[in-house]
DOMAR-582153 format. One record per residue: x, y, z of N, C-alpha, C, CB in turn; residue number from 1. Coordinates in pm, whole numbers. Glycine has a CB too. Layout:
% residues N
X, Y, Z, X, Y, Z, X, Y, Z, X, Y, Z, NUM $
...
END
This chain:
% residues 117
1423, 18, 4997, 1478, 28, 4865, 1445, -95, 4782, 1628, 48, 4872, 1 $
1446, -213, 4846, 1412, -336, 4774, 1268, -333, 4726, 1435, -459, 4863, 2 $
1179, -277, 4808, 1038, -269, 4771, 1019, -185, 4644, 956, -210, 4886, 3 $
1085, -73, 4637, 1072, 16, 4521, 1125, -54, 4396, 1148, 149, 4545, 4 $
1237, -124, 4407, 1294, -196, 4293, 1200, -307, 4247, 1431, -254, 4328, 5 $
1141, -379, 4342, 1048, -487, 4310, 925, -433, 4239, 1008, -563, 4438, 6 $
870, -324, 4289, 752, -262, 4228, 786, -213, 4087, 701, -144, 4315, 7 $
904, -156, 4069, 945, -108, 3937, 956, -223, 3837, 1078, -33, 3947, 8 $
1014, -334, 3881, 1028, -451, 3793, 892, -506, 3756, 1114, -560, 3861, 9 $
802, -517, 3852, 667, -566, 3825, 595, -473, 3726, 586, -578, 3957, 10 $
611, -343, 3744, 550, -246, 3654, 603, -259, 3512, 573, -105, 3704, 11 $
734, -277, 3498, 793, -295, 3366, 744, -422, 3298, 944, -297, 3376, 12 $
735, -530, 3373, 687, -656, 3316, 541, -645, 3274, 704, -770, 3417, 13 $
461, -580, 3354, 319, -563, 3319, 305, -476, 3194, 241, -500, 3437, 14 $
384, -370, 3184, 380, -283, 3066, 425, -357, 2941, 468, -162, 3088, 15 $
527, -439, 2953, 576, -516, 2838, 471, -616, 2792, 706, -589, 2874, 16 $
399, -675, 2884, 295, -771, 2849, 186, -704, 2767, 235, -834, 2974, 17 $
143, -585, 2807, 38, -515, 2733, 87, -465, 2599, -16, -400, 2815, 18 $
212, -424, 2588, 260, -372, 2460, 276, -482, 2356, 393, -301, 2479, 19 $
296, -607, 2396, 309, -717, 2302, 174, -779, 2266, 401, -822, 2358, 20 $
67, -732, 2326, -64, -790, 2300, -108, -772, 2156, -167, -730, 2393, 21 $
-65, -663, 2089, -100, -641, 1948, -237, -579, 1932, -94, -772, 1871, 22 $
-264, -542, 1811, -393, -481, 1779, -494, -587, 1742, -378, -379, 1666, 23 $
-619, -555, 1770, -726, -642, 1721, -747, -611, 1574, -859, -620, 1803, 24 $
-766, -713, 1492, -791, -686, 1350, -927, -620, 1329, -783, -816, 1269, 25 $
-931, -530, 1231, -1055, -464, 1191, -1104, -530, 1061, -1034, -310, 1172, 26 $
-1228, -505, 1028, -1288, -564, 909, -1300, -456, 801, -1428, -626, 942, 27 $
-1266, -492, 678, -1278, -401, 564, -1314, -479, 440, -1147, -323, 543, 28 $
-1331, -407, 329, -1366, -469, 202, -1285, -405, 90, -1517, -456, 173, 29 $
-1226, -488, 6, -1158, -439, -114, -1268, -395, -211, -1064, -550, -178, 30 $
-1265, -269, -253, -1370, -215, -338, -1331, -220, -486, -1403, -72, -298, 31 $
-1205, -185, -516, -1162, -185, -656, -1012, -209, -665, -1200, -53, -724, 32 $
-966, -239, -787, -825, -266, -813, -783, -197, -941, -798, -419, -822, 33 $
-664, -137, -940, -605, -79, -1060, -456, -111, -1063, -629, 74, -1066, 34 $
-397, -102, -1180, -252, -118, -1194, -192, 21, -1210, -215, -211, -1314, 35 $
-86, 49, -1134, -20, 179, -1140, 129, 157, -1160, -48, 261, -1011, 36 $
194, 255, -1219, 338, 248, -1239, 409, 265, -1105, 386, 356, -1341, 37 $
508, 182, -1081, 582, 194, -954, 733, 183, -977, 537, 85, -855, 38 $
778, 236, -1092, 920, 239, -1120, 952, 183, -1257, 994, 161, -1016, 39 $
1082, 175, -1286, 1128, 120, -1412, 1240, 21, -1387, 1176, 231, -1507, 40 $
1259, -66, -1484, 1366, -166, -1476, 1446, -157, -1605, 1308, -311, -1453, 41 $
1577, -143, -1592, 1663, -137, -1712, 1682, -276, -1767, 1800, -72, -1679, 42 $
1666, -288, -1899, 1685, -417, -1965, 1811, -418, -2048, 1566, -450, -2051, 43 $
1859, -308, -2082, 1981, -297, -2161, 2044, -162, -2133, 1952, -314, -2312, 44 $
2133, -121, -2223, 2200, 7, -2204, 2103, 124, -2218, 2314, 22, -2302, 45 $
2009, 112, -2313, 1918, 224, -2339, 1772, 189, -2319, 1938, 273, -2479, 46 $
1740, 65, -2299, 1601, 23, -2287, 1561, 9, -2140, 1577, -108, -2362, 47 $
1438, 47, -2112, 1383, 27, -1978, 1236, -12, -1990, 1399, 155, -1889, 48 $
1187, -80, -1890, 1049, -127, -1888, 980, -71, -1764, 1043, -282, -1889, 49 $
858, -22, -1781, 781, 24, -1666, 739, -95, -1581, 656, 105, -1711, 50 $
752, -82, -1450, 705, -184, -1357, 568, -144, -1307, 805, -203, -1239, 51 $
478, -240, -1300, 341, -212, -1257, 314, -278, -1122, 240, -263, -1363, 52 $
245, -206, -1036, 204, -257, -905, 52, -251, -895, 271, -175, -789, 53 $
-3, -337, -813, -147, -337, -790, -180, -235, -682, -198, -479, -750, 54 $
-282, -155, -706, -331, -59, -608, -479, -87, -585, -308, 90, -656, 55 $
-518, -91, -459, -655, -125, -422, -720, -11, -345, -659, -255, -339, 56 $
-850, 3, -359, -929, 91, -274, -997, 0, -173, -1034, 177, -357, 57 $
-974, 26, -46, -1029, -57, 61, -1114, 31, 153, -915, -128, 142, 58 $
-1234, -17, 185, -1323, 57, 274, -1341, -17, 405, -1460, 81, 208, 59 $
-1345, 62, 511, -1378, 9, 643, -1486, 99, 700, -1251, 2, 739, 60 $
-1521, 78, 825, -1627, 159, 887, -1583, 305, 895, -1661, 104, 1028, 61 $
-1631, 387, 802, -1605, 530, 807, -1480, 578, 735, -1595, 570, 946, 62 $
-1393, 490, 688, -1270, 530, 620, -1252, 456, 488, -1149, 505, 709, 63 $
-1177, 520, 400, -1141, 459, 273, -990, 475, 256, -1221, 525, 154, 64 $
-924, 368, 216, -779, 369, 203, -739, 330, 62, -714, 274, 306, 65 $
-633, 392, 10, -567, 347, -111, -442, 273, -65, -532, 468, -209, 66 $
-431, 146, -104, -316, 66, -63, -248, 10, -186, -360, -49, 32, 67 $
-115, -2, -179, -37, -43, -296, 70, -142, -255, 28, 79, -364, 68 $
104, -231, -348, 214, -324, -327, 341, -246, -298, 233, -417, -451, 69 $
429, -304, -216, 555, -237, -185, 653, -246, -300, 616, -296, -60, 70 $
652, -357, -373, 741, -378, -488, 660, -444, -599, 865, -466, -450, 71 $
707, -422, -721, 644, -492, -833, 677, -640, -820, 692, -435, -971, 72 $
577, -722, -823, 598, -865, -810, 480, -937, -875, 613, -907, -661, 73 $
496, -1063, -897, 388, -1143, -956, 296, -1193, -846, 445, -1262, -1037, 74 $
220, -1104, -791, 125, -1141, -687, -12, -1160, -751, 120, -1034, -574, 75 $
-91, -1244, -689, -225, -1263, -743, -310, -1141, -716, -290, -1389, -682, 76 $
-408, -1119, -801, -497, -1005, -788, -609, -1042, -692, -554, -962, -927, 77 $
-636, -952, -599, -744, -972, -502, -871, -914, -567, -712, -903, -362, 78 $
-974, -995, -584, -1094, -945, -653, -1173, -845, -569, -1185, -1063, -690, 79 $
-1245, -752, -636, -1332, -658, -563, -1437, -733, -481, -1400, -561, -661, 80 $
-1485, -667, -379, -1585, -719, -285, -1531, -833, -199, -1707, -766, -360, 81 $
-1398, -838, -183, -1337, -937, -95, -1330, -879, 46, -1196, -978, -146, 82 $
-1381, -951, 143, -1375, -909, 282, -1237, -941, 339, -1487, -978, 365, 83 $
-1180, -847, 416, -1047, -868, 474, -1048, -834, 623, -942, -783, 400, 84 $
-953, -890, 696, -924, -853, 834, -789, -786, 831, -925, -979, 931, 85 $
-779, -661, 884, -654, -588, 871, -612, -522, 1002, -667, -483, 763, 86 $
-482, -491, 1008, -426, -409, 1115, -338, -304, 1049, -345, -495, 1219, 87 $
-333, -185, 1108, -252, -75, 1056, -129, -59, 1144, -334, 58, 1051, 88 $
-15, -30, 1081, 109, -1, 1152, 179, 111, 1078, 200, -128, 1165, 89 $
164, 233, 1125, 218, 354, 1062, 164, 365, 920, 373, 352, 1061, 90 $
248, 351, 818, 201, 364, 680, 185, 229, 611, 296, 451, 601, 91 $
177, 123, 688, 160, -11, 631, 30, -73, 681, 280, -102, 666, 92 $
-27, -157, 598, -147, -232, 637, -116, -380, 615, -274, -186, 554, 93 $
-146, -458, 715, -131, -603, 706, -270, -662, 710, -40, -661, 822, 94 $
-298, -753, 617, -432, -809, 614, -432, -951, 564, -522, -723, 528, 95 $
-544, -1017, 592, -570, -1152, 543, -687, -1146, 446, -599, -1252, 660, 96 $
-670, -1211, 331, -778, -1222, 234, -770, -1360, 172, -769, -1110, 124, 97 $
-880, -1430, 172, -887, -1564, 114, -782, -1658, 173, -870, -1557, -37, 98 $
-756, -1644, 303, -664, -1734, 372, -516, -1701, 353, -687, -1872, 327, 99 $
-481, -1593, 283, -342, -1555, 262, -313, -1423, 332, -311, -1545, 113, 100 $
-186, -1403, 371, -144, -1280, 439, -75, -1188, 338, -49, -1312, 558, 101 $
-103, -1057, 352, -46, -955, 265, 2, -838, 349, -150, -909, 160, 102 $
99, -764, 296, 145, -639, 358, 159, -536, 246, 281, -659, 436, 103 $
85, -427, 255, 83, -323, 152, 112, -188, 216, -53, -320, 80, 104 $
146, -89, 134, 167, 48, 178, 36, 125, 168, 278, 117, 95, 105 $
10, 211, 265, -106, 300, 258, -59, 427, 188, -165, 330, 403, 106 $
-115, 456, 70, -73, 573, -7, -177, 685, -4, -45, 533, -149, 107 $
-293, 659, 52, -395, 761, 63, -506, 717, 157, -453, 795, -73, 108 $
-569, 814, 220, -680, 783, 310, -781, 897, 306, -630, 759, 454, 109 $
-908, 864, 325, -1012, 965, 333, -1124, 913, 421, -1065, 1003, 192, 110 $
-1203, 1006, 469, -1317, 971, 551, -1439, 960, 462, -1340, 1076, 663, 111 $
-1518, 857, 485, -1641, 839, 409, -1750, 919, 478, -1681, 687, 398, 112 $
-1804, 1017, 408, -1909, 1102, 464, -2045, 1040, 445, -1905, 1240, 402, 113 $
-2138, 1081, 527, -2276, 1034, 511, -2352, 1141, 435, -2345, 1004, 650, 114 $
-2437, 1099, 345, -2517, 1193, 264, -2630, 1251, 348, -2574, 1122, 139, 115 $
-2644, 1383, 344, -2752, 1450, 418, -2875, 1457, 327, -2709, 1593, 465, 116 $
-2990, 1425, 383, -3114, 1428, 306, -3176, 1564, 311, -3211, 1325, 355, 117 $
END
């Protein structure tokens, strides 16, 4: 019985080690940037202001993603043709660009097809 318990504990520890290893970052490129509406903010009883968020088109090997800021904020604009290292986690993308870390929402994805001659 002790042997089975010891083997089970070793198996759990080994599994935990691999699950915390994380994903390897992939390489992509920011292709374009646009500003999109992402809500409104009330300024008075009857007045409201549209909030704008940055939305980017990002390409990687074989895929294209539309990514958007999670909240309207005064973030710097990432210029087109910027190379990034990214990891995906469900509907979020975390990436590094120009030495800074970002976390955006994935709002669209498509496969990049190859043109047939």
